[in-house]
C-alpha positions in Angstrom: 3.0 17.5 -2.0 4.1 15.8 1.3 3.2 17.2 4.7 5.9 15.7 6.9 3.6 16.7 10.0 0.2 15.4 8.7 1.5 12.3 6.3 2.7 9.0 7.5 3.3 6.8 4.7 3.6 7.3 0.9 2.7 4.7 -1.5 4.2 4.6 -5.1 2.4 2.0 -7.6 2.0 1.4 -11.1 -1.2 1.6 -12.7 -1.8 -2.5 -12.3 -2.5 -1.3 -8.5 -4.8 1.9 -9.6 -6.7 -0.3 -11.6 -9.3 -1.3 -9.4 -7.9 -0.1 -6.0 -8.9 3.6 -5.2 -6.2 5.3 -3.4 -8.7 5.6 -0.5 -8.7 1.6 -0.3 -4.9 1.6 -0.7 -4.4 3.9 2.2 -6.5 1.5 4.4 -5.1 -1.4 3.2 -1.7 -0.1 4.3 -2.6 1.8 7.0 -4.3 -1.3 8.7 -0.8 -3.3 8.1 1.1 -0.6 9.4 -1.1 0.6 12.7 -2.7 -3.1 12.9 -6.4 -4.0 13.4 -5.6 -6.6 16.4 -2.7 -4.8 17.8 -0.4 -6.9 15.3 1.4 -4.2 13.4 3.6 -5.5 10.4 6.1 -3.4 8.5 6.2 -1.4 5.3 7.4 -4.7 3.3 4.3 -6.6 4.9 1.8 -3.7 4.2 3.4 -3.3 0.6 2.6 -7.1 0.1 -0.8 -7.0 1.3 -1.5 -4.2 -1.2 -0.3 -6.2 -4.3 -2.1 -9.2 -3.4 -5.4 -7.1 -3.0 -4.7 -5.5 -6.5 -3.6 -9.3 -7.8 -7.5 -10.4 -6.3 -8.9 -7.6 -8.1 -7.7 -8.3 -11.1 -8.6 -12.0 -11.2 -11.5 -10.9 -10.1 -12.7 -8.6 -12.8 -10.1 -10.1 -15.5 -9.6 -13.7 -14.8 -6.2 -14.7 -15.8 -5.1 -11.9 -17.1 -3.3 -8.7 -15.4 -1.2 -5.7 -15.9 2.5 -5.5 -14.0 1.4 -4.7 -10.2 4.3 -3.0 -8.7 4.1 -0.8 -5.5 6.5 0.6 -3.0 5.4 1.5 0.7 7.9 4.1 2.3 6.9 5.1 6.3 7.5 9.0 6.6 7.2 9.1 10.7 11.0 9.5 11.9 12.3 8.5 8.5 15.3 11.1 8.9 15.6 10.8 12.5 18.2 8.1 12.4 20.3 9.8 9.6 
C-alpha cells in the first residue's frame, strides 16, 4: 500500500534486481541518487540506472558472466498529481 504522505518513490523491478539486492539496499541506492549525498540530485531515470548497474555488478560478482533479466522503474510520488 502506498502512503502518499510518507512514501516518496516506488521501485518496480524484476527478480533480476531482487536476486542480490535487498529492498532496503534498493531504497538506499535510489534515495542517494534522488536526494544526493554531495548536493548532487539526480532524476528518477538516473536513479533507476544506478539501481540497474548495482544489480548488474552483483550478478557479475556472484554468477560471473551469467545474469537474469534486470528491469526496473523508479516513480517519484512527491507532487506526482499536482502537475495534472
